[in-house]
Structure formats: C-alpha cells, structure tokens
N, C-alpha and C positions, 0 to 999 in steps of 0.2 A: 313652133318648136325649133330650137337650134340643132344642128347635126350632133349626133352622138351625145345626147343628154346624159349627164353624169348621175349615177346613183347618189342619193342624198347621203347614204351611210358611208360612201367613199369620199365625200367631199371633206375629208379631214383637214384639207388646206384652208377651210373657212374658220377653223378654230383659232382662238387667240390663246397662245400659251404664255402665261405671265411668269415672271421670275418667282422663285420659290419663297423669297423673303418679302414680306409686305413692306411697302415704302410709303412715305408720306405723300399726300397729293401734291403734284407739282404746282408752283405758283401760278402758272398760266390758267389753271382751272378756276381761279377766283377773279380773273381778269374780266371785267364787264363786257368787253368786246368779244371775248371768247364765249362767254355765256350766251350773249345775244346771237352770235353766229350759230351756235349749237341749237338754240331754241328755234331759230328760223329754219335750220336744216331739218329738224325733226318735224316741224309743222308742214313743210313742203313735201317731205317724204310721206307723211300721212295723207296728204292731198294727192299723192302719186305724181307730183311734178318733179320727176327724177332729175332732169338736167339742172334745174334750179337748186334742188336739194344738194346735189354734188358740189355746186359752186359755193353754197353756204358752208358746207363741211370743209371745203378746201380753204376757205377764209379762216375757219377755226384752226385748221391744221397749220396754216402759216403762222398764226399767233403762237401755236405750240411748237414752232420751229421744226415741224415734221417729226416730233419725237413721241407722239401719242399713237401707240400701236393699235389700240381699239378704234380710234378714229380713222386711221388708215385702212383698217379692216372694213369699216363701214363704207368708205369711199370706194374701195375695190369691189365690194359686193354690188353696190349700185351701178358702178361702171359696167360690170359684167352683165347685170340685169338689163341695162339700157343698150348693150351692144357696143360700148366704147372700149373694145378690147385692147387697142393700142395704148390708150390712157391707163387701162387697168394694169398692163404690163409695167408701165412706169411706176404706178403706185406700189405694185408688188416689189419692184426693185428698191423702192424707198423703205419698205418693210425689212428687206434683207439687211440694209445698212444699220438698222437699229435693233436687230435680233439680239436677244440677251444670251442665247446659247445655241449650240448646233441644231437642236430640235426645232426651236423657233425659226432659225434660218432655213431649215429644211422645208417647213411649211410655207414660208414666204417664197422660196424658190419654186415650190410646187404651184403656187398661185401664178407666178410668172409663166411657168410652162403651160398652165391651163389657159391663160390669156393668149399666149402665142399660138396655141393649138387652135383656138377659136378664131384668132386673127387670120390664120392660114385659110380658113373658110373651105367651102366646097371645092375650090380650085386647087387645094392642096399645095399652096406656094412652098416650094422646097426650102427656100432660105428661112422662112418662119418655122417650118417643121423641124429643120435642123437646129434652130435656136431653141425651140421647145425641148427637143431631145437633150440638148446640152444642159438646160436649166433643170430638167427632171433628173438627169443622171447626177447632177450636183446635189439635188435634194436627197437622192437615195444614198449618196456617199456620206452625207451629214447625218442621216437617220435611216438605216437600212430597212426598218420595219414600217416605213411610210407607205401605207397601202394606196393612197391616192396617187403618189408619184409613180408607183409600179403600174397602176391601172392606166393612168394618163399616158405614160411612156409606151405602154402597149398599143394604145390608140395611135400615137404618133408614128411608131415604127410600122404599124399596119398600113398607114397612109403613105409611108415611104416605101412600101412594098418589101419590107424586111420581115417577112412572115415568121420565120423561125425565131428571130429575136423578139418579135411581138409576143409570140406564144410563151417564151421564157418569162417575160414580164407579167403576163396574166397568171401564169402558174405560180410565180413568186407572190403575186398579190393574194392568191388563195391561201397562202401560208400566214398572211397577216390579217385575215378576216375570219370571224367565227362562222362555222357552217350554218348557224342559226340566223345569220344576218341576211336580209333580203338581197343584198348585193352579191352574196356568195355565188348564187346560181348564175347571175349575169357574168361574173368573172369566169366561171366555169365554162359557160357557153363560148365566151371569147377565146378561152384557152384551147377549146376543141376546134374552133374555126375563127381565127383572128380577123378574117375578112369581114365578119359580121360587125365588128366594131367600127367599120368605116361607114356604116349605114346609120340613119337617124333612128335612135332607139328610144322607146318610152322608158321613163325612169322605173327601176324595179321597186316593188313595194309589197308588203304583206299586211293584211288587215283582217280583223275578225268581223265577219258579216253578221247581219241581224239574227240569222238562225244559229249562230255560234260556230259556224265553220270557218276555217282559215282559208283566205284567198291570197295566193302568192303569184304575182304576174309571171315570173320566170319558171314556175312549176306547171305551166299549162300543157307542156308535152305535146306539141304539134297542133294545138287547137288555135283557132282565130279568137281574138278577144275584142269585144266592143265595150268601151267605157263611156257611160252616159252621166254627165254632170248635170244636176237638176235640183229643184226644190219644190215643195208642195205649194208655196206662195207665188211661184213663177208662172205667169199666164201662158207664155209661149211653150213652157215645159208641159203644162197640162194639155195644150193643144197637140203636142207630140206624143202624149201617152198612148192613144189608140194605135199609133204607128209602132211604138215600142212593143206593145202587146202583140201586134200582128207579126213583128219580127220574131219574138220569142216563140210564138206558136208555129210559124212557118219553118223555122230552122231547128225545131225540137228534134233531138236525136242526131243532129249534125255536129261536126267538130267546131262548135262555136260556144263561147262562154260570154255571157253578158253580165256586167256589173254596173249597177246604178249607184252613183255617189251623190248623196244629198247634202245641200247646204243648210238644212233645217237645224234650228237651235232647239226647237221644242220636240223632244224625243217622242212623247205621247202622240202628238199630232202626226208626226211622221209615221209611226207604227200604225195608227188608225187609218191613215191615208193608204198605206201599202195594202193593208188587209181589205179595206173597202174596195179598192181597185184591182184586187187579185194580181198583184205584181209578184209573180212566182219566181223570178230569177234572183240572182245575188243582189242583196241590198246592203249598203254601208252608209253611215251618217258621218259626214266630214265637218262636224260643227266648228272645229278650230281651223279649218281650211288647210290643214297640213298636207293632205294629198293634193288638193287643188293648187297649192303653191308649188309642189313638185312639178306639176304639169304647166305651171306659169299661166293659169287662166284667170280672167277677171270678169267673165260674163257667162251666163247660162241661157238656154241649153247649149251644151258644148259636148262634142263627140270625138272620140279617137278610135280608129280601127288599127289593130295590130295583127300582123300576119303570124303564121305558125312558127316563124323563126324569131319572133319577138321584135321584128322591125316595124317601126311606126310608119304606116302607109298613108294615113289621111287624118286631117284635123278639120272638123266641120263645126260651124257655129250657127246658132239660130234655127228657127223652124224651117221646114222645107228642104233640109239637107238630104242628099241622095244616099242615105246610109245603107239602105237595102241593096242597091245596085252594087256598091263596093263590097258588101259582105258576100254576095253571090260569087264574085270573082275570086275572093280570097278563100272561101270555103271550097270551091272547085279545085283550087290549087292545093289546098291542105289535104284533100282526099287522095291526091296523086303523089304526095310527099310522105315518105316514112316518118313516123313520129320520132322526135329526138329522144334519146335515152336520158332521162332526167332523174337525178336522185332527189326525192322530195325531202323537204326540211321539216323536222318535227319541232314545233315551238312549245 
C-alpha cells in the first residue's frame, strides 16, 4: 500500500466532467491507427501489463493530438497505479490545458496535486509538497466545493507541518461530503488530529455483512481491525482457516474486529461454506472486487492489520503469515489507549 491511501469516495479527481452539450465524435476516433492503439491498450490492460498499456494509450493520445480527456484520464489512472507519479503529474497538466470549464480544470489540478503528493514520497520532499499545495489551492479556487482538493491539501499541509492549516482543510472537506459517506469519518478523524493523515491509512469503506449488519472501518472506535481476503476455492486460504478460527476464539472479548472478504462468485456455495466451518466473525462477499481494488490486491490469502487509530500497520500475503503475533501487540496497545469518540453513521 502507498502512504496515505485515499478514500475512493473522495477521489473525485478521477471523474471525467464532460461539456454539457453533446458533440459529434472527433475524426480521430475513426482513424484505424487510433482504433488499433486503443484495442492494444485495452488488451494489455486486461493482461495487467500496465507499462505497455500506458505506451499504447499514449500512442492513441498522440493521434488524438492530446485532446481526448477520457483517454488522458485512463493514462493518468494507470500511471498512478503503476507508481509513475512524475509522469502522472505531466498527464494531469495536459488535462488542465484542455479543460472545458473551471470545474473540469479544478479536477485536473487536483490530479496533479495528487500525483505531486505521492511523488514527494515518505521523504516528504518540500519542493514537491509545495508544488502540490499550489496545484490544490488552484483547484479549490476554481471549484471551492472540490472535496478531494481540500482533503489532499490537508494531507500536504500536515506533511509540511502546517497543522492548523491542515485542520482547516479537513474541516472544509467535511462540509463537502455527506455524513453518510464512508469517507466522512476519515476526514473527521483527520480534522481532530491532522498528524494521522501522514501515516499509511487503510481506505475507508462501509459494507453490509452477511448477517445484515453494517461494517464501517472508520467507526470501529478504538478497536483493532483484521481484514482477511480469501475464497472458498483458494487452497492456501483453506489451509489458513483453522488459524483464523483460532484467532477469533483466542481474542474473543478483546478490542478486535475481524472481517473476512470473499472473492466467491457463487453466493450459495459461500454461505454454505461459512455455515459448515462455523465462521462466526463478520463475513462479506466481494464478488465484483470493489473492496479488493480499493486495497489494490491481486492475490489471496491477503491480510491487513489496522490499529486502533485506523493506521495500516501491516500487509501480509500467503499462508504462514504471523498475523497472531502482530495482533497481540496491537491489542495490547489498544487496551491502554482511550477509545476515540466517534459519531456512528446511519445508512
């Protein structure tokens, strides 16, 4: 996971805002070379050959003379996913030049600030953070209700140790996000303690579990969270199941919440497996991989431990991971830390 993973609901900068009036398809879209480059890019993307997909899309963008906003959006997203943050900032700048209105320009500027923030990395390179701050403030000037820009600038300012200014941005972000949104509690936590935003955070989410209950990551109120990505058809996951059951039993009554997230497509098979194996903790089926994509995982079993402040403390893959040892330390710390005062969200 990259530092300070952004809430999906706050990534408004990934939206493509098109002009209000429909326009005829540009001539380049019927160009055989453009069609061939796009087809190649999509195939490479499906095969997860991201660097080659980016190059194919760039070829298509050149044919489009850099005027296809949707294509530039795609290139930006893949560059960010692959960690090519410097290139992503250049792509975002290209989006700014073709923005149809101030709102479109705001989201493009937000993308550039996002890329510059990630480019600054854990070393918090001041020049890049200052450049990100400038881009994000421009985004806010162009569209004051841009929640992503306020949220990201809060992160930037916290890394620049401008804590009061960071708090102001997170508080403003709260006015742009519905209290029912999973990202609201995260922004609220950061407004209360902006320094938290400088730590690697698990993305916020709210899901409806198998038993009908709502699970919201940021509403755990001082408890440790273990997220287990698995599937009934996964051999290594089945090997780990006795260990998971042991953890659930050993830490019963402790400040720990376990949620297992399944990749199963067959709902009946999944439910029967859970019932047969007496998996009594929170269960959620992620058939469309929406949640898995938030955590950027491509293989199972896969575990994440999150401390009582919501900070992502460990990511473990495969069988034999020392999940139990990490949980003992986190739970011991949680017991000595007063629970955060959290306003639970009614969905």
